VEXGUVEX-270010 format. One line per field, with one value per atom (N, C-alpha, C): atom name; z, x, y. Coordinates in nm, 2 decimals. Example, Ala and Ser with C-alpha at 12.3 -4.5 7.8 and 13.67 -1.06 7.14 Angstrom:
<atoms>
at = N	CA	C	N	CA	C
pz = 0.78	0.78	0.78	0.71	0.71	0.79
px = 1.32	1.23	1.32	1.28	1.37	1.29
py = -0.57	-0.45	-0.33	-0.22	-0.11	0.00
</atoms>
This chain:
<atoms>
at = N	CA	C	N	CA	C	N	CA	C	N	CA	C	N	CA	C	N	CA	C	N	CA	C	N	CA	C	N	CA	C	N	CA	C	N	CA	C	N	CA	C	N	CA	C	N	CA	C	N	CA	C	N	CA	C	N	CA	C	N	CA	C	N	CA	C	N	CA	C	N	CA	C	N	CA	C	N	CA	C	N	CA	C	N	CA	C	N	CA	C	N	CA	C	N	CA	C	N	CA	C	N	CA	C	N	CA	C	N	CA	C	N	CA	C	N	CA	C	N	CA	C	N	CA	C	N	CA	C	N	CA	C	N	CA	C	N	CA	C	N	CA	C	N	CA	C	N	CA	C	N	CA	C	N	CA	C	N	CA	C	N	CA	C	N	CA	C	N	CA	C	N	CA	C	N	CA	C	N	CA	C	N	CA	C	N	CA	C	N	CA	C	N	CA	C	N	CA	C	N	CA	C	N	CA	C	N	CA	C	N	CA	C	N	CA	C	N	CA	C	N	CA	C	N	CA	C	N	CA	C	N	CA	C	N	CA	C	N	CA	C	N	CA	C	N	CA	C	N	CA	C	N	CA	C	N	CA	C	N	CA	C	N	CA	C	N	CA	C	N	CA	C	N	CA	C	N	CA	C	N	CA	C	N	CA	C	N	CA	C	N	CA	C	N	CA	C	N	CA	C	N	CA	C	N	CA	C	N	CA	C	N	CA	C	N	CA	C	N	CA	C	N	CA	C	N	CA	C	N	CA	C	N	CA	C	N	CA	C	N	CA	C	N	CA	C	N	CA	C	N	CA	C	N	CA	C	N	CA	C	N	CA	C	N	CA	C	N	CA	C	N	CA	C	N	CA	C	N	CA	C	N	CA	C	N	CA	C	N	CA	C	N	CA	C	N	CA	C	N	CA	C	N	CA	C	N	CA	C	N	CA	C	N	CA	C	N	CA	C	N	CA	C	N	CA	C	N	CA	C	N	CA	C	N	CA	C	N	CA	C	N	CA	C	N	CA	C	N	CA	C	N	CA	C	N	CA	C	N	CA	C	N	CA	C	N	CA	C	N	CA	C	N	CA	C	N	CA	C	N	CA	C	N	CA	C	N	CA	C	N	CA	C	N	CA	C	N	CA	C	N	CA	C	N	CA	C	N	CA	C	N	CA	C	N	CA	C	N	CA	C	N	CA	C	N	CA	C	N	CA	C	N	CA	C	N	CA	C	N	CA	C	N	CA	C	N	CA	C	N	CA	C	N	CA	C	N	CA	C	N	CA	C
pz = 2.55	2.60	2.48	2.38	2.26	2.20	2.20	2.15	2.22	2.35	2.44	2.42	2.41	2.38	2.24	2.14	2.01	2.01	2.08	2.09	2.16	2.27	2.34	2.25	2.18	2.09	1.98	1.92	1.82	1.87	1.99	2.05	2.07	2.12	2.13	2.00	1.90	1.77	1.71	1.73	1.68	1.75	1.88	1.96	1.92	1.90	1.86	1.72	1.63	1.50	1.51	1.59	1.61	1.67	1.76	1.83	1.73	1.63	1.53	1.44	1.41	1.32	1.39	1.52	1.60	1.60	1.61	1.61	1.48	1.37	1.24	1.22	1.26	1.25	1.33	1.45	1.54	1.47	1.40	1.33	1.21	1.14	1.03	1.08	1.19	1.25	1.29	1.35	1.39	1.28	1.17	1.05	0.99	0.98	0.92	1.01	1.14	1.23	1.22	1.20	1.19	1.06	0.95	0.82	0.83	0.90	0.91	0.99	1.09	1.17	1.09	1.01	0.92	0.82	0.76	0.66	0.72	0.84	0.91	0.93	0.98	1.00	0.87	0.76	0.63	0.59	0.61	0.57	0.65	0.78	0.86	0.82	0.78	0.73	0.60	0.51	0.39	0.41	0.51	0.54	0.59	0.68	0.74	0.63	0.54	0.43	0.34	0.31	0.23	0.30	0.43	0.50	0.50	0.52	0.52	0.39	0.28	0.15	0.12	0.16	0.14	0.22	0.34	0.42	0.35	0.29	0.23	0.10	0.03	-0.09	-0.05	0.06	0.11	0.14	0.21	0.25	0.13	0.03	-0.09	-0.16	-0.17	-0.23	-0.16	-0.02	0.06	0.04	0.03	0.02	-0.12	-0.22	-0.35	-0.35	-0.29	-0.28	-0.20	-0.10	-0.02	-0.10	-0.17	-0.26	-0.36	-0.42	-0.52	-0.46	-0.34	-0.27	-0.24	-0.20	-0.16	-0.28	-0.40	-0.52	-0.57	-0.52	-0.56	-0.69	-0.74	-0.86	-0.84	-0.91	-0.91	-1.06	-1.10	-1.24	-1.26	-1.38	-1.42	-1.37	-1.37	-1.33	-1.18	-1.10	-0.96	-0.93	-1.00	-0.98	-1.02	-1.13	-1.18	-1.07	-1.02	-0.92	-0.79	-0.75	-0.64	-0.67	-0.79	-0.83	-0.83	-0.89	-0.90	-0.76	-0.67	-0.53	-0.46	-0.48	-0.42	-0.48	-0.61	-0.67	-0.61	-0.59	-0.54	-0.39	-0.32	-0.18	-0.17	-0.26	-0.26	-0.31	-0.40	-0.45	-0.34	-0.26	-0.15	-0.05	-0.02	0.08	0.04	-0.09	-0.14	-0.14	-0.17	-0.17	-0.02	0.07	0.21	0.26	0.22	0.26	0.20	0.07	0.01	0.08	0.11	0.18	0.32	0.39	0.52	0.51	0.41	0.39	0.35	0.28	0.25	0.37	0.46	0.58	0.68	0.68	0.78	0.72	0.78	0.74	0.85	0.80	0.90	0.98	1.10	1.18	1.11	1.04	0.96	0.86	0.79	0.69	0.75	0.87	0.94	0.98	1.04	1.08	0.97	0.85	0.74	0.69	0.69	0.65	0.74	0.87	0.96	0.94	0.90	0.88	0.76	0.66	0.54	0.57	0.52	0.54	0.42	0.43	0.32	0.21	0.24	0.13	0.05	0.11	0.04	-0.05	0.01	-0.07	-0.20	-0.18	-0.29	-0.39	-0.35	-0.44	-0.52	-0.45	-0.53	-0.63	-0.61	-0.71	-0.83	-0.81	-0.92	-1.01	-0.96	-1.03	-1.15	-1.26	-1.38	-1.43	-1.35	-1.39	-1.35	-1.40	-1.39	-1.25	-1.19	-1.06	-1.09	-1.03	-1.07	-0.95	-0.83	-0.72	-0.59	-0.48	-0.35	-0.28	-0.20	-0.12	0.01	0.12	0.26	0.27	0.20	0.21	0.13	0.05	-0.04	-0.19	-0.27	-0.41	-0.48	-0.56	-0.63	-0.77	-0.81	-0.95	-1.03	-1.16	-1.25	-1.34	-1.33	-1.41	-1.56	-1.63	-1.78	-1.82	-1.74	-1.77	-1.70	-1.63	-1.57	-1.42	-1.36	-1.22	-1.14	-1.03	-0.94	-0.81	-0.77	-0.65	-0.59	-0.46	-0.39	-0.33	-0.29	-0.23	-0.08	-0.02	0.13	0.20	0.33	0.41	0.38	0.34	0.32	0.18	0.10	-0.04	-0.14	-0.10	-0.19	-0.25	-0.36	-0.43	-0.36	-0.32	-0.26	-0.36	-0.42	-0.52	-0.46	-0.53	-0.48	-0.57	-0.52	-0.60	-0.69
px = -5.65	-5.59	-5.55	-5.62	-5.59	-5.46	-5.44	-5.32	-5.19	-5.21	-5.09	-5.06	-5.16	-5.13	-5.07	-5.12	-5.06	-4.91	-4.89	-4.75	-4.66	-4.71	-4.63	-4.60	-4.70	-4.68	-4.58	-4.59	-4.50	-4.35	-4.34	-4.20	-4.15	-4.23	-4.18	-4.14	-4.22	-4.19	-4.06	-4.04	-3.92	-3.80	-3.81	-3.69	-3.66	-3.76	-3.73	-3.67	-3.70	-3.64	-3.50	-3.46	-3.33	-3.24	-3.30	-3.23	-3.19	-3.28	-3.25	-3.13	-3.12	-3.01	-2.88	-2.88	-2.75	-2.71	-2.81	-2.78	-2.71	-2.76	-2.71	-2.57	-2.54	-2.41	-2.31	-2.35	-2.26	-2.23	-2.33	-2.31	-2.22	-2.23	-2.13	-1.99	-1.97	-1.84	-1.78	-1.87	-1.82	-1.78	-1.85	-1.82	-1.69	-1.67	-1.54	-1.42	-1.43	-1.32	-1.29	-1.39	-1.37	-1.30	-1.34	-1.27	-1.12	-1.10	-0.96	-0.87	-0.93	-0.86	-0.83	-0.93	-0.92	-0.81	-0.80	-0.70	-0.56	-0.55	-0.42	-0.37	-0.47	-0.43	-0.39	-0.46	-0.42	-0.28	-0.26	-0.12	-0.01	-0.04	0.06	0.09	-0.02	0.00	0.08	0.05	0.12	0.27	0.29	0.43	0.51	0.44	0.51	0.54	0.44	0.46	0.58	0.59	0.69	0.83	0.83	0.96	1.00	0.91	0.94	0.99	0.92	0.97	1.11	1.13	1.27	1.37	1.34	1.44	1.46	1.36	1.38	1.47	1.44	1.52	1.67	1.69	1.83	1.90	1.82	1.88	1.92	1.83	1.86	1.98	1.99	2.11	2.24	2.23	2.35	2.39	2.29	2.33	2.39	2.34	2.40	2.54	2.56	2.69	2.79	2.74	2.82	2.86	2.77	2.80	2.90	2.89	2.99	3.12	3.13	3.25	3.32	3.24	3.29	3.35	3.29	3.35	3.47	3.48	3.59	3.57	3.45	3.41	3.31	3.32	3.22	3.19	3.07	3.04	2.95	2.93	2.84	2.70	2.66	2.52	2.51	2.61	2.60	2.59	2.67	2.66	2.52	2.47	2.34	2.23	2.24	2.15	2.15	2.27	2.28	2.21	2.24	2.18	2.03	1.97	1.83	1.77	1.84	1.79	1.79	1.89	1.89	1.77	1.75	1.64	1.51	1.49	1.36	1.34	1.45	1.44	1.40	1.46	1.43	1.29	1.24	1.10	1.01	1.03	0.95	0.94	1.06	1.06	0.98	0.99	0.92	0.77	0.73	0.59	0.53	0.61	0.57	0.56	0.65	0.64	0.51	0.48	0.37	0.24	0.23	0.11	0.10	0.21	0.21	0.16	0.21	0.17	0.02	-0.03	-0.17	-0.26	-0.21	-0.29	-0.29	-0.18	-0.17	-0.23	-0.33	-0.39	-0.36	-0.34	-0.32	-0.45	-0.43	-0.55	-0.65	-0.60	-0.68	-0.77	-0.71	-0.78	-0.89	-0.86	-0.96	-1.07	-1.05	-1.15	-1.24	-1.17	-1.25	-1.34	-1.29	-1.37	-1.49	-1.47	-1.58	-1.68	-1.64	-1.73	-1.82	-1.77	-1.85	-1.97	-2.08	-2.19	-2.22	-2.31	-2.34	-2.40	-2.47	-2.54	-2.43	-2.33	-2.23	-2.14	-2.12	-2.04	-2.12	-2.25	-2.34	-2.34	-2.35	-2.36	-2.23	-2.12	-1.99	-1.98	-2.04	-2.03	-2.12	-2.23	-2.32	-2.26	-2.17	-2.12	-2.04	-2.06	-1.99	-1.90	-1.89	-1.81	-1.67	-1.58	-1.44	-1.39	-1.30	-1.24	-1.13	-1.13	-1.03	-0.94	-0.96	-0.88	-0.94	-0.90	-0.95	-0.98	-1.08	-1.12	-1.18	-1.12	-1.16	-1.15	-1.06	-1.05	-1.15	-1.22	-1.32	-1.28	-1.32	-1.29	-1.37	-1.31	-1.37	-1.40	-1.53	-1.57	-1.60	-1.58	-1.62	-1.73	-1.84	-1.96	-1.95	-2.06	-2.05	-2.05	-2.09	-2.09	-1.98	-1.89	-1.77	-1.79	-1.90	-1.92	-1.84	-1.78	-1.70	-1.77	-1.77	-1.85	-1.79	-1.83	-1.79	-1.92	-1.91	-2.02	-2.01	-2.11	-2.11	-2.15	-2.16	-2.19	-2.33	-2.42	-2.56	-2.58	-2.47	-2.48	-2.52	-2.52	-2.56	-2.44	-2.46	-2.35	-2.34	-2.22	-2.20	-2.10	-2.15	-2.07	-1.97	-1.86	-1.74	-1.74	-1.71	-1.70	-1.58
py = 3.71	3.59	3.50	3.50	3.42	3.47	3.60	3.66	3.62	3.62	3.58	3.43	3.34	3.20	3.18	3.25	3.24	3.29	3.40	3.45	3.35	3.29	3.19	3.07	3.02	2.91	2.94	3.06	3.10	3.11	3.16	3.16	3.02	2.93	2.79	2.73	2.75	2.70	2.76	2.89	2.95	2.90	2.88	2.83	2.69	2.61	2.47	2.46	2.55	2.55	2.59	2.69	2.73	2.62	2.55	2.44	2.33	2.31	2.21	2.25	2.38	2.43	2.42	2.44	2.42	2.28	2.19	2.05	2.00	2.05	2.01	2.07	2.19	2.24	2.16	2.12	2.03	1.90	1.85	1.72	1.74	1.85	1.88	1.89	1.96	1.98	1.84	1.76	1.62	1.54	1.55	1.47	1.52	1.65	1.70	1.67	1.67	1.64	1.49	1.41	1.26	1.23	1.30	1.29	1.33	1.44	1.48	1.38	1.33	1.22	1.10	1.06	0.94	0.97	1.09	1.12	1.12	1.16	1.16	1.02	0.93	0.79	0.72	0.75	0.69	0.74	0.87	0.92	0.86	0.84	0.77	0.63	0.56	0.42	0.42	0.51	0.52	0.55	0.64	0.68	0.56	0.48	0.37	0.26	0.24	0.14	0.19	0.32	0.37	0.35	0.38	0.36	0.21	0.12	-0.02	-0.06	-0.02	-0.05	0.00	0.12	0.18	0.10	0.06	-0.02	-0.16	-0.22	-0.35	-0.33	-0.22	-0.19	-0.17	-0.10	-0.07	-0.20	-0.29	-0.42	-0.50	-0.50	-0.58	-0.52	-0.39	-0.33	-0.36	-0.36	-0.39	-0.54	-0.63	-0.77	-0.79	-0.73	-0.74	-0.69	-0.57	-0.51	-0.60	-0.66	-0.75	-0.88	-0.93	-1.05	-1.01	-0.89	-0.85	-0.83	-0.77	-0.75	-0.88	-0.98	-1.11	-1.18	-1.16	-1.22	-1.14	-1.02	-0.94	-0.87	-0.87	-0.81	-0.70	-0.59	-0.49	-0.47	-0.51	-0.49	-0.37	-0.34	-0.22	-0.25	-0.38	-0.42	-0.39	-0.42	-0.40	-0.25	-0.17	-0.02	0.03	-0.03	0.02	-0.02	-0.14	-0.19	-0.10	-0.05	0.04	0.17	0.22	0.35	0.34	0.24	0.22	0.21	0.14	0.12	0.26	0.34	0.47	0.56	0.55	0.62	0.58	0.45	0.40	0.45	0.45	0.50	0.64	0.72	0.87	0.89	0.81	0.83	0.79	0.69	0.65	0.76	0.82	0.92	1.04	1.08	1.19	1.17	1.05	1.01	1.02	0.97	0.97	1.12	1.20	1.34	1.41	1.38	1.43	1.39	1.26	1.21	1.28	1.30	1.36	1.51	1.58	1.72	1.73	1.63	1.64	1.62	1.53	1.50	1.62	1.69	1.80	1.93	1.98	2.10	2.20	2.33	2.43	2.45	2.51	2.54	2.63	2.73	2.82	2.75	2.65	2.58	2.49	2.43	2.35	2.43	2.55	2.64	2.69	2.72	2.76	2.65	2.52	2.41	2.40	2.42	2.41	2.53	2.64	2.76	2.73	2.67	2.64	2.55	2.58	2.49	2.40	2.31	2.22	2.30	2.40	2.48	2.56	2.61	2.68	2.59	2.47	2.37	2.33	2.30	2.26	2.37	2.50	2.61	2.63	2.60	2.61	2.50	2.38	2.28	2.31	2.39	2.42	2.54	2.62	2.73	2.69	2.75	2.71	2.83	2.93	3.05	3.02	3.11	3.10	3.14	3.07	3.10	3.20	3.32	3.42	3.46	3.41	3.45	3.41	3.48	3.45	3.59	3.59	3.70	3.65	3.70	3.65	3.50	3.44	3.29	3.21	3.28	3.22	3.23	3.14	3.15	3.26	3.34	3.45	3.40	3.41	3.37	3.50	3.49	3.59	3.54	3.62	3.58	3.61	3.58	3.59	3.74	3.83	3.97	4.05	3.98	4.04	4.07	4.03	4.06	3.96	4.01	3.92	3.89	3.77	3.73	3.61	3.58	3.46	3.40	3.27	3.21	3.22	3.28	3.29	3.17	3.17	3.06	3.00	3.09	3.05	2.99	2.99	2.94	3.04	3.17	3.28	3.35	3.41	3.49	3.62	3.66	3.79	3.86	3.97	4.04	4.13	4.14	4.23	4.35	4.47	4.59	4.58
</atoms>
C-alpha cells in the first residue's frame, strides 16, 4: 500500500512540474509577441513623422520657389535650396523605409524567436567563440580547437560533424 501511495504522489509531483514549464513557455511567447507589436507601432510612428517632415520640407521649398517666381528672379541660392529640400525628402523616405523593414519580421523569423528559450539566449550571450555561419536557422560557432557547434533550445552546445 505504501508503494502505491508513493507512486501516486510522485506522479502528481511530476505532472505539476510539467504544468509549470508549459506556463513559463506561454509567458515567454506572450512577451515576445507584445515586443513585436510594440516595435511595429514605433516603426509606424517614425514613418508618419518622417512623412510629415518631408511634406513640410516640400511646402517650404514650394513657397520659396513661388516667391522667387513672383520676383521674376531665380538665383543660385534658390536652386540650391530646392536641391537640398529634395535631398532631405529622399533621406526621410529612406529612413522611414528602413524603420518599416526593421519592424516587419517574416513569419519564419517570428516562429524561430518563439522556439528559442531563455536558456538558449543566455548561453549564446556567454559564448566567446567566433560565429562562422548558420545551421538549421541557428548561429554556428567555431571553438578554440576547431569544433563547430550551435546552441540548442536547452542552451547546450550541439556539435556538427
